[in-house]
C-alpha positions in Angstrom: -12.9 -52.7 8.5 -9.2 -51.4 6.8 -10.8 -50.2 3.8 -13.1 -47.7 5.9 -10.3 -46.8 8.4 -7.9 -46.0 5.1 -10.9 -44.1 3.7 -11.4 -42.1 7.1 -7.7 -41.4 7.3 -8.0 -40.1 3.6 -10.8 -37.5 4.3 -9.3 -36.8 7.7 -5.9 -35.7 5.8 -7.5 -33.9 3.2 -9.4 -31.5 5.6 -5.9 -31.0 7.3 -4.8 -29.7 3.9 -7.8 -27.7 3.5 -7.7 -25.9 6.6 -4.0 -25.4 6.2 -4.4 -23.5 2.9 -7.6 -21.4 4.0 -5.2 -20.3 7.1 -2.6 -19.1 4.5 0.4 -21.3 5.3 2.0 -22.3 2.3 5.1 -23.7 4.7 5.4 -24.8 8.2 4.3 -21.8 10.5 7.6 -22.0 12.0 8.6 -20.7 15.7 7.0 -18.2 17.6 9.2 -15.3 17.9 10.5 -13.2 21.1 8.9 -9.7 21.5 12.4 -7.9 20.7 12.0 -6.3 17.4 8.0 -6.3 17.0 4.9 -6.0 18.9 2.3 -9.0 19.2 2.5 -12.6 18.3 5.0 -13.3 15.2 5.8 -16.8 13.5 9.1 -16.9 11.3 9.7 -20.2 9.1 13.1 -20.2 7.3 12.1 -21.9 4.0 15.7 -21.2 2.6 19.2 -19.7 3.0 21.7 -17.8 1.4 24.4 -19.9 -0.3 27.5 -19.2 -2.7 25.2 -19.9 -5.9 21.8 -18.0 -4.7 22.7 -14.7 -2.8 19.1 -14.2 -0.8 17.2 -15.5 2.1 13.9 -17.0 1.9 11.0 -16.6 4.8 7.6 -16.9 5.7 6.0 -14.7 8.6 3.0 -14.8 10.0 1.2 -12.0 11.9 -1.8 -12.5 14.2 -3.9 -9.4 14.6 -2.5 -6.2 15.6 1.1 -7.7 15.4 4.0 -5.4 13.8 7.1 -5.0 13.4 9.5 -2.3 14.4 10.8 0.4 12.2 13.6 -0.9 10.2 16.3 -1.3 7.7 17.2 -3.4 4.8 20.8 -2.7 3.7 20.1 -5.0 0.6 16.6 -4.4 0.0 13.8 -7.3 0.4 10.7 -8.0 -1.5 7.6 -9.4 -0.1 5.0 -11.6 -1.7 1.4 -11.7 0.4 -0.2 -14.9 0.5 -2.8 -14.3 2.9 -4.7 -11.9 4.8 -4.3 -8.0 5.0 -1.8 -6.2 6.3 -0.1 -2.6 6.6 3.0 -1.0 4.9 4.8 2.0 5.2 7.7 4.0 4.3 9.1 6.5 6.8 7.5 9.8 5.6 4.9 8.2 3.2 1.1 7.4 3.5 0.5 4.0 5.4 -0.7 1.2 2.7 -3.1 -1.3 3.0 -1.8 -4.7 1.2 -3.8 -7.8 0.7 -3.2 -11.5 -0.6 -1.6 -11.4 -4.0 0.1 -7.8 -3.8 3.6 -7.7 -4.4 6.0 -5.1 -2.8 9.5 -3.9 -3.0 11.2 -2.5 0.1 14.2 -0.8 -1.3 17.7 -1.0 0.1 18.3 1.5 2.8 14.6 3.0 3.1 13.4 3.2 6.7 9.8 1.0 6.7 7.6 -1.1 9.1 4.8 -3.8 8.1 2.6 -6.0 10.3 -1.0 -7.2 10.6 -3.7 -4.8 10.8 -5.9 -4.4 14.2 -8.1 -7.1 13.3 -7.0 -9.6 10.4 -4.3 -11.9 10.4 -1.5 -11.6 7.9 1.4 -13.6 5.7 4.0 -13.3 3.5 7.3 -14.4 1.8 10.1 -12.4 2.1 12.8 -12.5 -0.5 16.0 -10.8 1.3 19.8 -10.3 0.9 22.0 -11.7 3.7 22.9 -8.7 4.9 22.0 -8.1 9.0 18.5 -5.9 9.5 19.1 -2.4 11.3 16.3 -2.4 13.6 15.0 1.1 15.1 12.1 2.3 17.2 8.8 1.1 17.7 6.0 2.1 15.5 4.0 4.8 17.9 0.5 3.7 18.3 -1.0 6.8 16.2 0.9 5.7 13.4 -0.6 2.3 13.5 -3.8 3.2 14.1 -3.9 6.1 11.7 -6.3 4.0 9.4 -9.6 4.8 10.6 -11.7 2.4 8.2 -12.2 -1.0 9.6 -10.2 -3.1 7.0 -12.7 -5.7 7.0 -15.4 -3.6 5.5 -12.7 -1.5 3.3 -13.4 -1.8 -0.1 -11.4 -0.7 -3.3 -13.6 2.2 -3.7 -13.2 3.5 -0.5 -9.5 2.9 -0.8 -9.3 5.1 -4.0 -11.4 7.8 -2.4 -9.2 8.1 0.6 -6.1 8.2 -1.9 -7.5 11.1 -4.2 -8.6 13.1 -0.6 -5.3 12.6 0.3 -3.5 13.6 -2.7 -5.0 16.8 -2.4 -3.8 17.4 0.9 -0.4 16.6 -0.5 -0.9 19.1 -3.2 -2.1 21.7 -1.1 1.1 21.0 1.2 3.6 21.3 -1.7 4.9 17.7 -1.0 6.1 17.2 -4.1 8.3 14.1 -3.3 4.8 11.9 -1.9 3.2 13.0 -5.1 6.2 11.9 -7.2 5.9 8.3 -5.7 2.1 8.6 -6.3 2.3 9.9 -10.3 2.8 7.0 -12.3 6.0 7.2 -14.8 3.9 8.2 -17.7 1.2 10.0 -16.3 -0.6 12.9 -17.7 -2.1 16.0 -16.6 -4.7 18.0 -18.7 -5.3 21.9 -17.2 -6.9 24.5 -18.6 -3.9 26.0 -19.7 -2.5 22.9 -21.4 -1.4 19.2 -21.1 1.9 17.7 -19.8 3.5 14.2 -17.7 4.6 13.6 -14.5 8.1 15.7 -14.6 6.2 19.0 -15.6 3.3 18.6 -13.0 6.0 17.7 -10.3 8.1 20.8 -11.1 5.1 23.0 -11.1 3.9 21.7 -7.8 7.5 22.0 -6.2 7.9 25.6 -7.4 4.5 26.7 -6.9 4.0 27.8 -10.6 0.2 26.5 -9.7 -0.4 26.1 -6.0 -3.7 23.4 -5.4 -4.4 25.6 -2.2 -7.8 24.0 -1.2 -10.0 21.6 -2.8 -13.5 21.3 -1.5 -15.2 17.7 -2.4 -18.7 18.0 -3.5 -19.3 14.6 -4.9 -17.0 11.4 -5.5 -17.7 8.4 -7.9 -15.4 5.6 -8.4 -15.8 3.0 -11.0 -13.2 -0.2 -10.6 -12.3 -2.6 -13.5 -9.6 -5.0 -12.4 -6.5 -3.3 -11.8 -7.9 0.1 -13.1 -10.0 2.8 -11.1 -11.5 5.9 -12.5 -12.7 8.7 -10.0 -15.2 11.1 -10.8 -14.5 14.5 -8.3 -17.1 17.4 -8.1 -15.0 20.1 -6.6 -14.7 23.6 -6.0 -10.8 24.2 -6.3 -9.0 27.4 -4.6 -5.8 27.8 -6.4 -2.8 30.1 -7.0 -1.8 30.6 -10.6 0.8 33.0 -11.5 0.3 34.6 -7.8 -2.9 35.4 -8.4 -5.7 33.0 -6.5 -8.5 32.1 -8.4 -11.6 29.8 -7.3 -13.4 27.7 -10.2 -15.6 24.8 -9.9 -14.3 21.7 -11.9 -15.2 17.9 -12.4 -11.8 16.4 -11.9 -11.1 12.9 -13.8 -8.5 10.5 -12.1 -7.4 7.3 -13.3 -5.4 4.9 -11.1 -3.7 1.7 -11.9 -2.4 -0.9 -9.8 1.3 -2.1 -9.9 3.3 -4.0 -7.5 0.6 -3.8 -5.0 0.3 0.2 -5.2 -2.0 2.2 -7.0 -0.3 4.5 -9.1 -2.2 8.0 -10.5 -2.0 7.6 -14.7 -4.0 10.7 -15.2 -5.4 14.0 -13.8 -7.8 15.8 -15.9 -9.7 19.1 -15.1 -13.0 20.1 -16.9 -14.6 23.3 -16.0 -18.2 23.5 -15.1 -20.3 26.1 -16.0 -22.4 25.6 -13.0 -21.3 25.1 -9.3 
């Protein structure tokens, strides 16, 4: 009888541990926070506090679907290790990013940003932060939070890359060089009909208007994802201003993206002129 009860106890304990692992809780879930600097239900577990030797705090935060923090600043920066679920991360004046289990993010010191769960998924991360008071700002507007129109449960990496590529054309049309500089990999290469060059020259050309990618009409898109690398083929008609003259050409554009630090970076952009539109 005792042996049977002991076996039943072990089975129950095993199932409990498995259930906690499936929910993404590495540490105790912690206490549910008062809705002062966030919307929705958020639990915080203080894992380790800074001391004279280790100058950083470690905490685990769990967000119910729809929960998100207000805009805020970490004076000493913060790193987020996503341990479960799907969430959002956004820095001021930059696009809203979707982040998932296994991603690692670096929030630079002094940069306004926010993060939280998507509308329909739980979200958990471990945060590593210097022991300086967080500066809290305004609430995240609903139009910002709900700007992702694709349901994250059905969003695939291919769709994410296609959306990023589409946004890139708009940023080029708007000459938004700062956002593009963040998207382009430091070693990125750009191949045009008139030559090829690296990131710095491409950014300067866009900023100065040397080439103005005025409008890209996208006709066909094909994406192939291989681990942390994605290759996208865009069949487009591009209206551009080059040397003060408007030109329209059909292109097959090859874009290579690489995922680093939880973010997709554009590593290569090549234009091949088509004989037939």
